[in-house]
Legacy VTK file of the C-alpha trace (Angstrom):
# vtk DataFile Version 3.0
C-alpha trace
ASCII
DATASET POLYDATA
POINTS 455 float
-28.972 13.400 -6.498
-25.448 14.356 -5.402
-22.232 13.309 -7.144
-21.467 10.667 -4.516
-24.726 8.783 -5.081
-24.504 9.163 -8.857
-21.065 7.591 -8.826
-22.130 4.801 -6.451
-25.066 4.019 -8.724
-22.742 3.944 -11.699
-20.429 1.627 -9.761
-23.188 -0.853 -9.084
-24.418 -1.081 -12.661
-22.953 -2.763 -15.702
-21.629 -6.089 -16.881
-19.549 -6.687 -13.764
-22.325 -5.660 -11.368
-22.824 -9.083 -9.805
-19.263 -9.495 -8.561
-18.887 -5.831 -7.681
-22.162 -5.820 -5.768
-21.105 -8.940 -3.872
-17.889 -7.164 -2.924
-19.671 -4.034 -1.757
-22.130 -6.045 0.328
-19.286 -8.048 1.821
-17.614 -4.840 2.915
-20.784 -3.520 4.519
-20.866 -0.151 2.775
-24.010 -0.424 0.663
-26.052 1.564 3.188
-23.465 4.289 3.584
-25.076 7.713 3.987
-22.880 10.677 3.307
-22.828 13.044 6.261
-20.892 15.870 4.612
-18.630 16.995 1.849
-15.107 16.204 2.967
-12.264 18.697 2.724
-9.366 16.762 1.250
-5.649 17.325 0.663
-3.008 15.218 -1.024
0.683 15.100 -0.055
2.720 13.686 -2.922
1.166 14.420 -6.316
3.011 11.791 -8.332
1.594 8.772 -10.103
-0.132 6.883 -7.304
-0.964 9.879 -5.168
-3.094 11.298 -7.976
-4.524 7.890 -8.755
-5.745 7.468 -5.180
-7.204 10.969 -5.168
-9.060 10.462 -8.447
-10.604 7.225 -7.135
-11.812 9.066 -4.025
-13.294 11.841 -6.179
-15.213 9.193 -8.124
-17.008 7.703 -5.120
-17.331 10.432 -2.470
-18.432 14.018 -2.137
-15.144 15.828 -1.628
-13.661 19.261 -2.036
-9.957 18.957 -2.826
-8.715 22.121 -1.194
-4.932 21.632 -1.197
-2.103 19.733 -2.834
1.504 19.489 -1.696
4.634 18.425 -3.521
8.291 19.426 -3.538
8.378 19.154 -7.354
6.799 22.387 -8.611
6.243 21.068 -12.124
4.445 17.977 -10.913
2.460 20.021 -8.387
1.193 22.546 -10.955
0.265 19.815 -13.419
-1.627 17.974 -10.663
-3.516 21.140 -9.761
-4.818 21.465 -13.311
-5.806 17.801 -13.469
-7.679 17.978 -10.171
-9.583 21.050 -11.340
-10.755 19.022 -14.350
-11.827 16.079 -12.204
-13.471 17.588 -9.159
-17.040 18.855 -9.245
-16.211 22.454 -8.275
-13.720 22.882 -11.112
-11.381 24.709 -8.716
-7.626 24.424 -8.704
-6.616 23.492 -5.137
-4.190 25.613 -3.171
-0.658 24.470 -3.980
2.036 23.991 -1.365
5.673 22.959 -1.245
5.636 22.537 2.543
3.151 20.019 3.903
3.348 21.403 7.451
2.281 24.811 6.181
-0.569 23.163 4.297
-1.769 21.376 7.442
-1.528 24.580 9.486
-3.449 26.758 7.009
-6.345 24.430 6.200
-8.974 22.615 8.237
-8.804 19.199 6.585
-11.053 16.201 7.046
-8.955 13.778 5.011
-5.296 13.733 4.024
-4.052 11.317 1.370
-0.353 10.493 1.449
1.331 9.348 -1.745
4.932 10.299 -1.004
7.882 7.861 -1.049
8.036 5.448 1.868
10.612 7.370 3.921
8.114 10.227 4.438
5.016 8.192 5.344
5.454 8.126 9.124
6.114 11.804 9.781
3.400 12.995 7.417
0.803 10.566 8.750
1.463 11.511 12.351
1.456 15.235 11.589
-1.844 14.911 9.665
-3.417 13.024 12.572
-2.254 15.712 14.984
-3.871 18.294 12.703
-7.205 16.486 13.103
-7.460 14.675 9.762
-8.274 11.103 8.868
-5.494 9.603 6.746
-5.211 7.340 3.724
-1.537 6.344 3.447
0.116 4.257 0.780
1.879 0.997 1.518
4.325 0.102 2.911
3.452 2.364 5.808
7.013 2.839 7.036
10.704 2.238 6.391
11.433 0.893 9.863
9.454 -1.003 12.487
9.344 1.743 15.127
7.911 4.225 12.641
5.005 1.830 12.189
4.543 1.414 15.940
4.411 5.216 16.270
1.839 5.515 13.479
-0.455 2.983 15.164
-0.023 4.787 18.504
-0.866 8.142 16.915
-3.987 6.814 15.175
-5.282 5.463 18.482
-4.294 8.550 20.490
-6.022 11.016 18.166
-9.005 8.754 17.435
-8.787 9.014 13.654
-9.287 6.503 10.858
-6.156 5.470 8.997
-6.658 3.327 5.912
-3.585 1.771 4.273
-3.411 1.401 0.489
-3.375 -2.407 0.556
-6.411 -2.526 -1.695
-6.155 -6.224 -2.516
-8.540 -6.656 0.426
-11.028 -4.561 -1.551
-10.485 -6.356 -4.871
-13.844 -7.835 -5.987
-12.596 -11.178 -7.263
-10.379 -11.659 -4.192
-13.290 -10.857 -1.864
-15.190 -13.511 -3.799
-12.332 -15.994 -3.379
-12.171 -15.382 0.359
-15.907 -15.862 0.810
-16.617 -18.688 -1.612
-13.346 -20.629 -1.570
-11.441 -20.007 1.679
-14.235 -19.292 4.166
-16.447 -21.935 2.546
-13.837 -24.566 3.399
-13.126 -25.713 -0.153
-9.387 -25.766 0.554
-9.660 -27.817 3.741
-6.760 -27.374 6.147
-4.328 -24.817 4.746
-0.773 -25.650 5.808
1.396 -23.987 3.186
1.360 -20.637 1.368
3.620 -19.421 -1.416
3.863 -15.782 -2.508
5.978 -14.381 -5.305
6.914 -11.529 -7.591
8.883 -12.106 -10.755
8.430 -8.698 -12.365
11.561 -7.132 -13.836
10.960 -3.982 -11.833
14.344 -3.288 -10.233
15.566 -0.096 -11.855
19.301 -0.041 -12.314
21.991 1.898 -14.121
24.773 4.388 -13.465
23.400 7.865 -14.224
25.902 10.631 -13.495
25.384 13.190 -10.771
23.982 16.480 -11.977
22.769 19.816 -10.632
19.405 19.722 -8.907
16.800 21.434 -11.134
15.254 24.631 -9.822
11.758 23.150 -9.758
12.714 20.386 -7.274
13.391 20.921 -3.561
15.710 17.927 -3.221
16.530 18.732 0.402
12.870 18.431 1.362
12.337 15.427 -0.921
15.139 13.604 0.923
13.757 14.653 4.318
14.756 12.221 7.099
16.507 9.802 4.718
20.257 9.837 4.010
21.276 12.420 1.425
22.268 10.766 -1.846
24.050 12.723 -4.581
21.416 13.874 -7.048
21.493 11.733 -10.203
18.186 12.576 -11.867
14.525 12.757 -10.927
13.787 10.089 -8.307
10.104 9.765 -9.181
8.209 6.551 -10.006
10.746 3.719 -9.710
14.226 5.227 -9.284
13.860 5.938 -5.568
12.505 2.431 -4.951
15.766 0.892 -6.096
17.622 2.246 -3.047
17.382 1.011 0.542
17.822 4.601 1.722
14.165 5.240 0.916
12.425 1.885 1.264
12.740 -1.861 1.719
13.196 -3.137 -1.814
10.926 -5.538 -3.656
9.995 -7.317 -0.419
8.832 -4.059 1.149
7.062 -2.951 -2.013
5.460 -6.119 -3.410
5.503 -8.798 -0.717
3.574 -6.484 1.585
0.571 -6.667 -0.766
0.523 -10.438 -1.108
1.333 -11.148 2.542
-1.292 -8.687 3.723
-3.902 -10.381 1.531
-2.937 -13.812 2.789
-3.157 -12.663 6.418
-6.617 -11.210 5.735
-7.859 -14.351 4.024
-6.514 -16.690 6.712
-7.059 -14.392 9.722
-3.373 -14.353 10.651
-1.678 -11.930 13.051
2.033 -11.522 13.703
4.306 -14.339 12.487
5.979 -16.330 15.239
9.343 -16.217 13.452
10.714 -14.675 10.262
13.758 -15.663 8.239
15.125 -14.474 4.908
18.018 -15.014 2.550
18.965 -13.146 -0.580
21.045 -10.417 -2.125
22.229 -9.084 -5.459
23.015 -12.330 -7.270
22.613 -11.418 -10.946
22.160 -7.715 -11.641
25.438 -6.528 -10.198
25.921 -3.613 -12.576
24.479 -0.238 -11.639
23.809 1.693 -8.465
20.802 -0.195 -7.151
21.398 -1.638 -3.678
18.177 -3.640 -3.190
18.127 -7.427 -3.602
17.429 -8.873 -7.012
16.793 -12.302 -5.456
15.219 -12.979 -2.073
13.321 -15.661 -0.190
11.546 -15.236 3.143
9.558 -17.476 5.461
6.853 -16.073 7.756
6.124 -18.838 10.254
2.840 -19.615 11.988
1.755 -22.727 13.890
1.575 -25.540 11.318
1.801 -22.998 8.493
4.650 -21.385 6.606
4.075 -18.420 4.307
6.971 -18.403 1.852
7.953 -15.383 -0.255
10.188 -15.405 -3.330
11.167 -12.628 -5.696
13.490 -12.431 -8.642
13.889 -9.399 -10.867
15.443 -11.572 -13.555
14.527 -14.815 -15.331
11.027 -16.165 -15.860
8.140 -16.795 -13.441
7.378 -20.331 -12.327
3.773 -19.798 -13.514
3.482 -17.245 -16.345
-0.217 -16.732 -15.552
0.617 -15.696 -11.961
3.911 -13.743 -11.942
2.873 -11.669 -8.869
0.600 -13.767 -6.749
-0.062 -16.008 -3.780
-0.997 -19.677 -3.630
-2.886 -21.308 -0.758
-2.332 -25.052 -0.450
-4.960 -27.032 1.430
-5.537 -30.751 1.829
-8.707 -30.436 -0.285
-7.502 -28.049 -2.968
-5.278 -25.201 -4.099
-6.036 -21.533 -4.739
-3.892 -19.466 -7.093
-4.699 -15.758 -6.838
-3.409 -12.430 -8.104
-4.624 -8.946 -8.901
-5.853 -10.287 -12.245
-7.656 -13.556 -11.458
-8.011 -16.579 -9.248
-8.112 -20.318 -9.939
-9.349 -22.951 -7.532
-8.094 -26.469 -8.257
-9.740 -29.205 -6.169
-7.873 -32.251 -4.928
-8.990 -35.216 -7.056
-12.324 -34.938 -8.791
-14.323 -31.763 -8.457
-15.161 -28.546 -10.214
-12.434 -26.040 -10.984
-13.407 -22.412 -10.410
-11.985 -19.425 -12.254
-12.749 -15.721 -11.805
-11.214 -12.727 -13.539
-10.581 -9.198 -12.374
-13.504 -6.767 -12.532
-13.047 -3.814 -14.899
-15.272 -0.743 -14.857
-14.123 1.074 -17.963
-17.679 1.645 -19.208
-18.972 2.897 -15.860
-15.998 5.228 -15.344
-15.001 6.338 -18.855
-12.555 8.862 -17.416
-10.397 5.868 -16.417
-9.701 5.202 -20.082
-7.832 8.462 -20.614
-6.061 8.731 -17.265
-2.293 8.551 -17.623
-0.609 5.490 -16.062
-3.832 4.270 -14.451
-3.861 0.627 -13.354
-7.251 -0.288 -14.773
-7.289 -3.613 -12.955
-6.712 -1.890 -9.588
-9.132 1.023 -10.029
-12.293 -0.855 -8.913
-10.448 -2.147 -5.856
-9.229 1.319 -4.903
-12.755 2.721 -5.296
-14.074 0.043 -2.936
-11.172 0.758 -0.591
-12.113 4.450 -0.525
-15.762 3.559 0.167
-14.615 1.394 3.062
-12.469 4.277 4.337
-15.391 6.703 4.204
-17.690 4.143 5.856
-15.273 3.825 8.779
-15.237 7.634 9.138
-19.031 7.830 8.905
-19.913 4.902 11.125
-16.963 4.588 13.484
-14.870 1.474 13.813
-11.849 0.477 11.820
-11.447 0.046 8.073
-10.509 -3.183 6.362
-6.907 -2.017 5.981
-6.582 -0.356 9.376
-3.168 1.044 10.239
-2.465 -1.785 12.694
-2.989 -4.404 9.976
-0.850 -2.376 7.605
1.824 -2.189 10.305
1.905 -5.954 10.854
2.294 -6.604 7.127
4.839 -3.837 6.600
6.894 -4.625 9.689
6.984 -8.324 8.838
8.562 -7.482 5.474
11.047 -5.148 7.166
11.874 -7.880 9.663
12.539 -10.221 6.739
15.097 -7.734 5.449
16.624 -7.496 8.926
16.884 -11.291 9.016
18.588 -11.261 5.616
21.047 -8.644 6.854
21.998 -10.329 10.132
21.948 -13.823 8.653
19.563 -15.507 11.094
15.850 -15.767 11.929
14.201 -13.095 14.075
11.328 -13.252 16.529
9.506 -9.960 17.130
7.576 -9.298 20.337
4.968 -6.622 19.460
4.074 -6.051 23.116
7.638 -5.250 24.102
8.399 -3.813 20.643
11.650 -5.715 20.413
13.341 -8.621 18.646
13.785 -11.331 21.238
17.361 -11.983 22.345
19.181 -10.287 19.469
20.909 -6.991 20.220
22.234 -6.541 16.681
18.846 -7.097 15.082
17.173 -4.815 17.634
19.465 -1.980 16.623
17.897 -2.154 13.148
14.324 -1.553 14.323
14.975 2.209 14.140
16.759 3.873 11.260
18.803 6.949 12.125
17.179 10.129 10.811
19.126 12.841 9.059
19.295 16.045 11.071
17.263 18.040 11.970
14.486 15.435 11.610
13.352 13.569 14.724
12.330 9.923 14.613
8.825 9.437 16.032
8.556 7.679 19.393
5.484 5.471 19.934
5.316 6.635 23.543
5.445 10.326 22.658
3.268 10.873 19.624
LINES 1 456
455 0 1 2 3 4 5 6 7 8 9 10 11 12 13 14 15 16 17 18 19 20 21 22 23 24 25 26 27 28 29 30 31 32 33 34 35 36 37 38 39 40 41 42 43 44 45 46 47 48 49 50 51 52 53 54 55 56 57 58 59 60 61 62 63 64 65 66 67 68 69 70 71 72 73 74 75 76 77 78 79 80 81 82 83 84 85 86 87 88 89 90 91 92 93 94 95 96 97 98 99 100 101 102 103 104 105 106 107 108 109 110 111 112 113 114 115 116 117 118 119 120 121 122 123 124 125 126 127 128 129 130 131 132 133 134 135 136 137 138 139 140 141 142 143 144 145 146 147 148 149 150 151 152 153 154 155 156 157 158 159 160 161 162 163 164 165 166 167 168 169 170 171 172 173 174 175 176 177 178 179 180 181 182 183 184 185 186 187 188 189 190 191 192 193 194 195 196 197 198 199 200 201 202 203 204 205 206 207 208 209 210 211 212 213 214 215 216 217 218 219 220 221 222 223 224 225 226 227 228 229 230 231 232 233 234 235 236 237 238 239 240 241 242 243 244 245 246 247 248 249 250 251 252 253 254 255 256 257 258 259 260 261 262 263 264 265 266 267 268 269 270 271 272 273 274 275 276 277 278 279 280 281 282 283 284 285 286 287 288 289 290 291 292 293 294 295 296 297 298 299 300 301 302 303 304 305 306 307 308 309 310 311 312 313 314 315 316 317 318 319 320 321 322 323 324 325 326 327 328 329 330 331 332 333 334 335 336 337 338 339 340 341 342 343 344 345 346 347 348 349 350 351 352 353 354 355 356 357 358 359 360 361 362 363 364 365 366 367 368 369 370 371 372 373 374 375 376 377 378 379 380 381 382 383 384 385 386 387 388 389 390 391 392 393 394 395 396 397 398 399 400 401 402 403 404 405 406 407 408 409 410 411 412 413 414 415 416 417 418 419 420 421 422 423 424 425 426 427 428 429 430 431 432 433 434 435 436 437 438 439 440 441 442 443 444 445 446 447 448 449 450 451 452 453 454
């Protein structure tokens, strides 16, 4: 029995087997037959890049042949860890230039775990090289990058799965099937989404020489060049709009994407947002510490709120979404869900599925999100199933684009001070020249912004 089937068997056994098995069946991957061992590479060997790769190793037959990172220390450490985790025991080839890696290796799958400002170029280049792609969320830093990524996936006929793994979270799959789809909520006419984590890094570190092990020029890539003030890894880069879209781009995209999946929603008809730096004015961070956004649909508003200060309105659900129907309410997060019926009726509670006994290596993995690991494993199985069987995965690039772009459009609305209406067919904001100018960020030379018509 090969490693893939051993790991799948392990996944389906144990105390959480019932909910996990329901989730696997719901995603249609229980009859997946492995056609080959996949040649895999990872671009971006930091925290979540490695985490995604290790989840793939756990559930599929893969040969990790190459790793790429512009931080030599992180790259070498990742090479050793991968050799300990993959079946062959080999250290992958290590690269500092992802284009060289793509040119020198015939790859079936490329995982992308770099900061947001690199996602578009690396995804498109990997697709051109003939690989299927798993790219972290948010998929892009501007709307036209996302349009180009969708166009490239369709042109080259490859599967692109986005790391919005809430759609592969067992208890949330259960909630969709047994609460939402079963009609227990009745007519849903209001949604609230939030994040109240104190996750906005701040401070005033001094500029310093770039260490020899980091290629800061390549790390910055198409983004504006900021003076170097320490290693940007993990959360420091996320605190700057030069590289991403703040808390809304990072955290709202997960909740909004899950809500759209549960309620079968496409593009919002209108988006508005207000916010700014209201409290945490000290330090260099230039992303909002307080922001609200409304994603409008016919007879339904999806409302986002984040604060990186103060307390959450519901301590049990600090990062979550709430669906309000005329028959009941559903609170849901990465950790649990609670259904509360209107009037008399049975309340329903489900907790996150853990698989620490089935995957003991999870218990010693540095910085692992144990609550997210089962979801990411299911997400990887769904990705492989789409490659094996054709069709699109649950977090197809187009769905990731709608969720990402909607969050970016919220930030555009906040910046221009008025609602925006995006026309995805014309790829433009209707009747707003100023807002339209923000659909494409200028790239630093010599980088070229991808064009959806010319990928």
